[in-house]
C-alpha positions, 0 to 999 in steps of 0.5 A: 870713332873710326870703327863706328864710322866704318860700320855706319858707312857699311850699313848705309851703303847696304840699305841704299843698295837694297832699297834702291834696287827694290824700288827699281825692280817694280816695273819688272815685277809688274811684267810678271805675266808678259813674255820673258823677252819683255821682262828681260828688257825691263830688267836690263837697265836696272841691272846696269845701274845696280852694278854701277851703284856698287861704285857710286854708293860707296863714293857718296857715303864716303863724301857724305861722311866727310861733310857731315862728320868732319871731326871723325878722322877715318881713313877714306880708303877704309870707309870706302872699302866698308861702303863697297862691301856694304853695297855688294851685300845690299845687292843680295836680296835683289839678286835672290829675287831675280834668281830665286833659290840661289844659296847665299854661299853660291852667290858669295863664291860667284861674287868673290870669283868675279871681283878677284878677276876684275881687281886682279886685272885692273890691279896690275895696270893701276899699280903700274900706272901709279909707279910709272915715272914721268921720264923715259929711262930704265925705271920705266922699262923695268915697270913696263916689263913687270906689268907685261910679265904679270899680265901674261902670267894671269892670262896663262893660268895664274887666275885659274890656279888662284880660283882652284886654291880658293875652291871657286872652280870645282872638278866636273861631274861625271855627266859634264866630263862625259859630254865634253869628252864626246864633243872633243873626240867628235870635233878633234879639239883637245881640252886641257881641263874642265871646271864647274863654277857655282853662281846664279848665272847659266853660262859657259866659257872657254879660256883659249890661252890655257885651253880650259872650259868653264861651265856653271852649275846652273847651266848644267841643272837647267839644260839637257845633255844635247843642249849642253853638248851644243854649247860645248861645241860653241866653246870648243870653236873658240879653242880651235881658233888660229894662233893669229886670232889668239895673238890678236886676243892677247894684243887687244886685251892689252887695251889699258896698256897705253894708259901706263904712259899717260903721265910721260906722254903728257909731260913730253908732248903736252896735249899731243901726248894725251891724244896719242894715249887716247887714240892708242887705247881706243884703237885697241878697244875697237880691234878687240871688240871686232875680233871678239864679235867675229870669233863669236859668229865663227863659234856659232857656225861651228856649234850649228855644224856639230849639233846632233839635231837641227835646232838644238843649239838655237834652243840651248841659246834661247834657254840660256838667255831666258834663264839669265833674263838677258834681252834678246836684243841689246842696246848696241850692235857693237857688243862682242855677242850678236843679238840673240834674235839674230843668232837664232835666225842664223842658227836656222830657228825663226822665233815665235815672237816678234823682234823685241825692242832694245832696252834702256841703257840705264835706270833712274836709280843710277842717274840719281846716284850720279846727281847725288855724287855731283852735289856732294863733290860740289859741296866738298869743293865749296867747303874746301874753299871757305876761309877759316875764320881767324880767332 
């Protein structure tokens, strides 16, 4: 019975995710003949809600199963895990439509890599929060020390090593090795290692703590050598950040850390403890976001200064955003990266199109799943409060 329930939850989540995403993409399909910035603007809220639904759909499936088949004593965690995997699998058709030609195994490797990083990062803090005692003492000191040790171990290479062992990071091609070698020699910025990552997105990233660079296969396939070199110069700009900036990044990335002491703070200070934890968390998040934005602007300046021909970096940026179908103007000015439109202007290129409107923050299928979750939670609470008739 439990196996049947888990398989049903998996299938329901996969069908729900696939069907809702397909319907939500209709406006994007109808904009096939419009400028890429308009298509990206229409696509963005669909992607935001699709990512959120990877959590909401499993939650709704588990609650619906508990309400409709209460006699099936299936562990909720097993059902939730099956629903989560189903929602991920159900998102594959829409990802294939947005990024045609991506092989299933490349898509799967990318999904595994992303979720390993997410679950690894959050797993450290969630485990610490669950084990943290409500009273100050040596157990609290021990758990705090272990959480900090694992956090810094992850920052300084544990996740990279795990990705290498799982073959999610591949050695660079000779072409990529040559481009990076020339850029590092010209800019005098040492790099410890370079990795190539499969997946549907065009992107590059720098890991300042381990001095490593990541480049996606899709970026290398779509961009010319001079454009890859310009993007590499941007990432090398991050590796040339000061020690003070690196310490700031590490401190800011600890923004979930105050949440470990939520129970102890509330137990000791009541509502004041809640306020202290919330304030500390919020300040660290704001600090990290502002620092990241300053460092992105600095890296853009370095990339422009080190491009071989004027306009190369701007063209590379625009091509990257177009390949990823990301809006040229985002929903907020408080994101780590400035708007692409502003980045192009700062790089000396005036776009041939007017400044696009920002996209909506979410799509209708995300709101639908929130409403359904509220209804199911209400029904579950009402059922729990209904008295059992006596015999």
